[in-house]
C-alpha positions as CSV (number, residue, x, y, z in Angstrom):
1,M,-3.7,-17.7,-15.7
2,N,-5.4,-15.1,-17.9
3,Y,-7.9,-12.7,-16.4
4,A,-11.0,-14.9,-16.7
5,E,-9.0,-17.8,-15.1
6,T,-7.8,-15.5,-12.4
7,L,-11.4,-14.6,-11.5
8,S,-12.5,-18.2,-11.6
9,Y,-9.6,-19.1,-9.2
10,L,-10.2,-16.2,-6.8
11,Y,-14.0,-16.5,-6.8
12,G,-13.6,-20.2,-6.0
13,L,-12.1,-19.1,-2.6
14,E,-15.5,-17.6,-1.6
15,A,-16.4,-21.1,-0.3
16,R,-13.8,-20.6,2.5
17,G,-15.9,-17.8,3.9
18,V,-14.7,-15.2,6.3
19,K,-12.0,-16.3,8.8
20,P,-10.9,-13.4,11.0
21,G,-7.2,-13.5,12.1
22,L,-3.8,-12.3,10.9
23,A,-1.6,-15.3,11.3
24,R,-2.3,-16.8,7.8
25,V,-1.7,-13.5,6.0
26,R,1.5,-12.8,8.0
27,R,2.9,-16.2,7.0
28,V,2.2,-15.6,3.3
29,L,3.7,-12.1,3.4
30,A,6.8,-13.6,5.0
31,L,7.0,-16.1,2.1
32,R,6.7,-13.2,-0.3
33,D,9.6,-11.2,1.3
34,H,7.2,-8.8,3.2
35,P,5.9,-6.5,0.4
36,E,3.7,-4.8,3.1
37,R,6.9,-3.4,4.6
38,R,8.3,-1.9,1.4
39,V,5.8,1.0,1.1
40,P,4.3,3.2,3.9
41,S,0.5,3.1,4.3
42,I,-2.6,4.6,5.7
43,V,-5.4,2.3,7.1
44,V,-9.0,3.4,7.0
45,A,-11.7,1.7,9.1
46,G,-15.3,2.5,10.0
47,T,-18.9,1.4,9.4
48,N,-19.9,3.9,6.7
49,G,-17.8,6.4,4.8
50,K,-14.5,4.5,4.8
51,G,-14.5,4.0,1.0
52,S,-15.2,7.7,0.4
53,V,-12.5,8.7,2.9
54,A,-9.9,6.3,1.5
55,T,-10.6,7.6,-2.0
56,M,-10.3,11.3,-1.0
57,I,-7.1,10.6,0.9
58,A,-5.6,8.8,-2.2
59,A,-6.7,11.8,-4.3
60,G,-4.8,14.2,-2.0
61,V,-1.5,12.4,-1.7
62,R,1.6,13.5,-3.6
63,G,3.5,10.8,-5.5
64,R,2.4,7.4,-6.8
65,V,-0.4,6.1,-4.6
66,G,-2.0,2.7,-4.4
67,L,-5.6,2.4,-3.3
68,F,-7.2,-0.9,-2.1
69,T,-10.9,-1.0,-1.6
70,S,-13.7,-3.6,-1.5
71,P,-16.1,-4.8,-2.8
72,H,-15.9,-3.7,-6.4
73,M,-18.8,-2.1,-8.3
74,H,-18.4,-3.6,-11.8
75,R,-14.9,-4.9,-12.4
76,F,-12.6,-6.9,-10.0
77,V,-9.7,-4.6,-11.1
78,E,-11.5,-1.7,-9.4
79,R,-10.2,-3.0,-6.0
80,F,-6.6,-2.1,-7.0
81,R,-6.0,1.4,-8.2
82,I,-2.8,3.3,-8.8
83,D,-3.2,7.1,-9.1
84,G,-6.9,6.6,-9.5
85,R,-6.8,4.1,-12.3
86,P,-7.5,0.3,-12.0
87,V,-4.5,-1.9,-12.4
88,A,-4.5,-3.7,-15.8
89,E,-6.1,-7.1,-16.1
90,A,-3.0,-8.7,-17.4
91,R,-0.9,-7.4,-14.5
92,I,-3.4,-8.7,-11.9
93,A,-3.4,-12.1,-13.7
94,R,0.4,-12.3,-13.6
95,A,0.5,-11.4,-9.9
96,A,-2.3,-13.8,-9.0
97,S,-0.6,-16.6,-10.9
98,E,2.6,-16.1,-9.1
99,L,0.9,-15.9,-5.7
100,R,-1.1,-19.1,-6.5
101,R,2.0,-21.0,-7.2
102,A,3.4,-19.9,-3.8
103,L,0.3,-20.9,-2.0
104,E,0.2,-24.4,-3.6
105,Q,3.6,-25.2,-2.1
106,P,3.5,-27.8,0.8
107,G,2.7,-26.2,4.1
108,A,1.5,-22.9,2.7
109,P,-1.6,-21.6,4.5
110,Q,-5.0,-21.5,2.8
111,L,-6.1,-17.9,2.4
112,T,-9.7,-16.7,2.1
113,F,-10.9,-14.5,-0.8
114,F,-10.3,-11.2,1.0
115,E,-7.0,-12.3,2.5
116,I,-5.5,-13.2,-0.9
117,N,-6.8,-9.9,-2.3
118,T,-5.0,-8.1,0.5
119,V,-1.7,-9.9,-0.3
120,L,-2.3,-9.1,-4.0
121,A,-2.6,-5.4,-3.2
122,F,0.8,-5.4,-1.5
123,E,2.3,-7.2,-4.4
124,L,0.7,-4.8,-7.0
125,F,1.7,-1.7,-5.1
126,R,5.4,-2.5,-4.5
127,E,6.5,0.4,-6.6
128,C,4.1,3.0,-5.1
129,D,5.1,5.8,-2.7
130,L,2.1,5.3,-0.4
131,I,-0.7,2.8,0.0
132,V,-4.2,3.6,1.2
133,L,-5.9,0.5,2.6
134,E,-9.7,0.3,3.3
135,V,-10.4,-2.2,6.0
136,G,-12.7,-5.0,5.0
137,L,-14.5,-6.1,8.1
138,G,-14.0,-4.7,11.6
139,G,-10.3,-3.9,12.0
140,R,-8.6,-5.8,14.7
141,L,-8.6,-9.1,12.9
142,D,-8.9,-7.8,9.3
143,A,-6.2,-8.8,6.9
144,T,-5.3,-5.2,6.2
145,N,-4.2,-4.9,9.9
146,V,-0.8,-6.5,9.2
147,V,0.8,-3.1,8.7
148,T,2.0,-0.4,11.0
149,P,0.7,2.7,9.1
150,L,1.8,6.3,9.1
151,V,-1.8,7.3,10.1
152,S,-4.8,5.2,11.3
153,V,-8.3,6.5,10.4
154,I,-11.6,5.5,11.9
155,C,-14.7,7.0,10.3
156,S,-18.3,6.6,11.6
157,I,-19.3,3.8,13.9
158,A,-22.8,2.3,13.7
159,L,-24.4,-1.1,14.2
160,D,-23.6,-3.4,11.2
161,H,-22.1,-6.9,10.8
162,T,-23.1,-7.6,14.5
163,D,-22.8,-11.3,13.9
164,W,-19.1,-10.8,13.4
165,L,-18.3,-7.7,15.4
166,G,-20.6,-7.9,18.4
167,P,-24.0,-6.7,19.4
168,T,-23.3,-3.2,20.7
169,I,-21.6,0.0,19.5
170,A,-18.9,-0.6,22.2
171,H,-18.1,-4.0,20.7
172,I,-17.9,-2.7,17.2
173,A,-15.8,0.3,18.2
174,R,-13.4,-2.1,20.0
175,E,-12.9,-4.0,16.8
176,K,-12.4,-0.9,14.7
177,A,-10.0,0.5,17.3
178,G,-7.9,-2.6,16.8
179,I,-6.2,-0.8,13.9
180,L,-4.6,1.7,16.2
181,K,-0.8,1.3,16.8
182,P,1.6,2.6,19.4
183,G,2.6,6.2,18.7
184,V,0.8,6.3,15.3
185,P,-1.5,9.3,14.8
186,A,-5.2,8.5,14.8
187,I,-7.9,10.5,13.0
188,V,-11.4,9.8,14.4
189,G,-14.6,10.8,12.6
190,T,-17.3,9.3,14.8
191,R,-19.5,11.3,17.2
192,D,-21.0,8.4,19.1
193,R,-20.1,8.8,22.7
194,E,-19.7,5.1,23.5
195,A,-17.6,4.6,20.4
196,L,-15.4,7.6,21.4
197,R,-15.0,6.3,24.9
198,V,-13.6,3.0,23.6
199,I,-11.5,4.5,20.8
200,T,-9.9,7.2,22.9
201,A,-9.2,4.8,25.8
202,R,-7.2,2.5,23.4
203,A,-5.4,5.4,21.8
204,S,-4.4,6.6,25.3
205,R,-3.0,3.2,26.3
206,L,-1.0,3.1,23.0
207,R,0.1,6.7,23.3
208,A,-1.3,7.2,19.8
209,P,-2.1,10.9,19.4
210,A,-5.8,11.1,18.5
211,Q,-7.6,13.9,16.6
212,L,-11.4,14.0,17.0
213,I,-14.0,15.6,14.8
214,D,-15.5,18.7,16.3
215,R,-12.7,19.0,18.8
216,D,-9.6,19.0,16.7
217,F,-11.0,19.5,13.2
218,A,-14.3,20.6,11.8
219,P,-16.7,19.4,9.0
220,Q,-15.8,20.8,5.6
221,P,-18.9,21.9,3.6
222,R,-17.4,21.9,0.2
223,A,-16.7,18.2,-0.1
224,P,-15.8,16.8,-3.5
225,L,-18.6,14.2,-3.3
226,P,-22.4,14.8,-3.0
227,G,-24.3,14.6,0.2
228,S,-24.2,16.6,3.5
229,F,-22.6,13.6,5.3
230,Q,-19.6,13.9,3.0
231,A,-18.7,17.1,5.0
232,D,-17.5,14.8,7.8
233,N,-15.8,12.4,5.5
234,Y,-13.9,15.2,3.8
235,A,-12.9,16.6,7.1
236,V,-11.5,13.2,8.2
237,A,-9.6,12.9,4.9
238,L,-8.1,16.3,5.2
239,A,-7.1,15.7,8.8
240,A,-5.4,12.4,7.7
241,L,-3.5,14.2,4.9
242,R,-2.3,16.8,7.4
243,A,-1.1,14.1,9.7
244,L,1.2,12.6,7.0
245,P,4.8,13.6,6.6
246,A,5.1,16.7,4.5
247,R,6.6,14.9,1.5
248,F,3.2,13.2,0.9
249,R,1.0,16.3,1.1
250,A,-0.1,17.6,-2.3
251,K,-1.2,21.2,-2.7
252,G,-4.7,20.1,-4.0
253,M,-6.9,17.1,-4.4
254,R,-7.2,15.3,-7.7
255,R,-10.7,14.6,-9.0
256,V,-12.6,12.3,-6.7
257,R,-15.1,9.8,-8.0
258,W,-16.9,7.2,-5.9
259,P,-19.7,5.6,-7.8
260,G,-22.9,4.4,-6.2
261,R,-22.9,7.0,-3.4
262,L,-25.6,9.5,-3.9
263,E,-24.8,9.2,-7.6
264,L,-27.4,10.9,-9.9
265,L,-27.8,9.3,-13.3
266,P,-29.7,11.7,-15.5
267,G,-32.6,10.5,-17.5
268,A,-36.3,10.5,-17.8
269,P,-36.7,9.7,-14.9
270,D,-33.4,10.4,-13.1
271,V,-32.0,7.5,-11.2
272,L,-30.2,8.1,-7.8
273,C,-27.9,5.2,-6.8
274,D,-26.8,5.0,-3.2
275,A,-25.2,1.9,-1.6
276,A,-26.9,2.6,1.8
277,H,-27.1,-0.8,3.5
278,N,-27.7,-0.1,7.1
279,P,-29.8,2.4,9.2
280,H,-27.0,4.9,9.7
281,A,-26.5,5.2,5.9
282,A,-30.3,5.1,5.2
283,A,-30.7,8.1,7.6
284,A,-28.2,10.1,5.6
285,L,-30.0,9.1,2.3
286,A,-33.3,10.1,3.8
287,E,-32.0,13.5,4.8
288,H,-30.8,14.0,1.2
289,L,-34.1,12.9,-0.3
290,A,-36.0,15.4,1.9
291,G,-34.3,18.2,0.0
292,L,-35.0,16.9,-3.5
293,K,-38.0,18.2,-5.5
294,Y,-39.5,15.7,-8.0
295,A,-43.0,15.0,-9.2
296,R,-42.7,11.4,-7.8
297,K,-40.1,9.5,-6.0
298,V,-40.0,5.7,-6.2
299,L,-37.7,3.6,-4.0
300,M,-36.2,0.6,-5.6
301,F,-34.9,-1.5,-2.7
302,G,-32.9,-4.7,-2.4
303,A,-30.7,-5.8,0.5
304,M,-28.9,-8.7,2.0
305,R,-30.7,-11.1,4.3
306,D,-28.7,-10.1,7.4
307,K,-29.5,-6.3,7.2
308,Q,-31.8,-4.3,9.3
309,H,-34.7,-3.9,6.8
310,D,-37.2,-2.6,9.3
311,A,-35.2,0.4,10.3
312,M,-34.1,1.2,6.8
313,I,-37.6,1.1,5.3
314,A,-39.0,3.1,8.2
315,L,-36.4,5.9,7.5
316,L,-36.9,6.0,3.7
317,R,-40.7,5.4,3.4
318,P,-41.8,8.9,4.4
319,H,-39.7,10.4,1.5
320,V,-41.1,8.2,-1.4
321,D,-44.4,7.7,-3.2
322,A,-44.0,4.0,-3.9
323,I,-41.6,1.1,-3.3
324,V,-40.4,-1.6,-5.7
325,F,-38.4,-4.5,-4.2
326,A,-35.8,-6.3,-6.2
327,R,-33.5,-9.2,-5.6
328,A,-29.9,-8.8,-6.6
329,H,-28.2,-11.7,-8.3
330,T,-26.4,-13.1,-5.2
331,P,-27.2,-15.9,-2.8
332,R,-27.1,-13.5,0.2
333,A,-29.9,-11.3,-1.1
334,E,-33.2,-11.2,0.7
335,D,-36.2,-12.5,-1.2
336,A,-38.0,-9.6,-2.8
337,T,-41.5,-11.1,-2.4
338,A,-40.9,-11.5,1.4
339,L,-39.9,-7.9,1.6
340,A,-43.0,-6.7,-0.4
341,E,-45.3,-8.8,1.8
342,R,-43.7,-7.4,5.0
343,Y,-43.6,-3.7,4.0
344,G,-46.0,-3.3,1.1
345,G,-44.9,-2.8,-2.5
346,E,-44.2,-4.6,-5.7
347,A,-41.6,-7.4,-5.9
348,F,-39.4,-8.6,-8.8
349,T,-36.9,-11.4,-8.9
350,S,-34.8,-9.6,-11.5
351,V,-33.2,-6.1,-11.2
352,P,-33.8,-5.1,-14.8
353,R,-37.6,-5.9,-14.5
354,A,-37.8,-4.0,-11.2
355,L,-36.0,-1.0,-12.8
356,V,-38.5,-0.9,-15.7
357,R,-41.4,-0.9,-13.2
358,A,-39.8,1.7,-10.9
359,R,-39.2,4.0,-13.9
360,K,-42.8,3.7,-15.1
361,L,-44.1,4.5,-11.6
362,A,-41.8,7.5,-11.3
363,G,-42.7,9.0,-14.7
364,K,-40.5,11.1,-16.9
365,R,-40.2,14.0,-14.3
366,G,-39.8,11.7,-11.3
367,L,-36.9,10.0,-9.5
368,V,-36.0,6.4,-8.9
369,I,-33.9,5.8,-5.8
370,A,-32.0,2.5,-6.0
371,C,-30.5,1.5,-2.6
372,G,-30.0,-1.3,-0.1
373,S,-26.9,-3.0,-1.3
374,I,-23.8,-2.4,-3.5
375,F,-24.8,-5.5,-5.4
376,L,-28.1,-3.9,-6.4
377,M,-26.1,-0.8,-7.4
378,T,-23.9,-2.9,-9.7
379,E,-26.9,-4.2,-11.7
380,V,-28.7,-0.9,-11.8
381,R,-25.7,1.1,-13.0
382,A,-24.8,-1.6,-15.6
383,Q,-28.4,-1.4,-16.9
384,V,-28.6,2.4,-17.0
385,L,-25.1,3.1,-18.3
386,G,-24.5,-0.1,-20.4
387,L,-21.4,-1.0,-18.5
388,R,-19.4,-4.2,-18.7
389,T,-19.6,-6.2,-15.4
390,D,-17.5,-9.1,-14.1
391,P,-19.4,-11.9,-12.4
392,L,-20.8,-10.9,-9.1
393,I,-19.3,-12.1,-5.8
394,A,-20.8,-11.3,-2.4
395,M,-17.5,-10.5,-0.7
């Protein structure tokens, strides 16, 4: 397969949906001679901040480091990075072709989209010195949880994906804590008391030495990414790096870039892109907006149907002068007209048209704040920066 054919094949697996469990991935990894055992790893879970933390950890590791994150912003290759650079299209196509042939053999399990991507990551990172894995959904039954890492990391815990992870913080924390392994150091960045109770209890049972934010390490104000909340994420990343064997610790951190997280795109007006998609992240964005001085601030909002729109809009509305609702080009997106009728504002079925209107409302000295979904970020950044984008996939 070439790259376009690879995307067509992989995106076709979206129809299989999400199927929590590790048995299928373990069977395929066994067929592939266990690439996940060849290279040591770090696993990063959490509700918000795990992508930032994983990126910062990868930037601070000595040696050749592979980074697996999801979803991608513009190009599928962004999910697989070695030393900060996406793996080449041709290399991904070759690895996917080989894996597809193996999966088409009689008796091979049918993997989901995320599961096959996880296996691809292990295949692509065979020659690395260390792999940093961002958990996809939850932790306990996520495909990345097939490894015994050198360090387990749990960032913030908040209500999100409650249909899959459970209705309370305790339920969600239990799923995230599923990445903890016997004797493996755990770095914990949440402050939620109920989450900490669940996580520390499991760590104690497994005799996994746990380091907690505010008790064992402190927020770091000079984070390499914008936003006051990154002080916690940076602290978690540094604690994880210190917990690694000395041979992996670099003296400094390479340049860190994580697009779509309080990312300011200069213009007239400026455009602030933030992938806040739940109340916890929206609260952090609201705090950031409170400190920004612009003539006018216009919120451009688009989210998925299953998100907590009420809470997010309530947090953000006091900091903006107008709201424009947009529908990202994905079946999971909430209808923009329905959002506008519910909360007040203008609605557009296309992101480019919504962006034109938001810019006009903000004026040349104003600010457009685009948030609610990473899929909205993809379209906004592509429009503003003129970037090439692969077909969108809601996974």
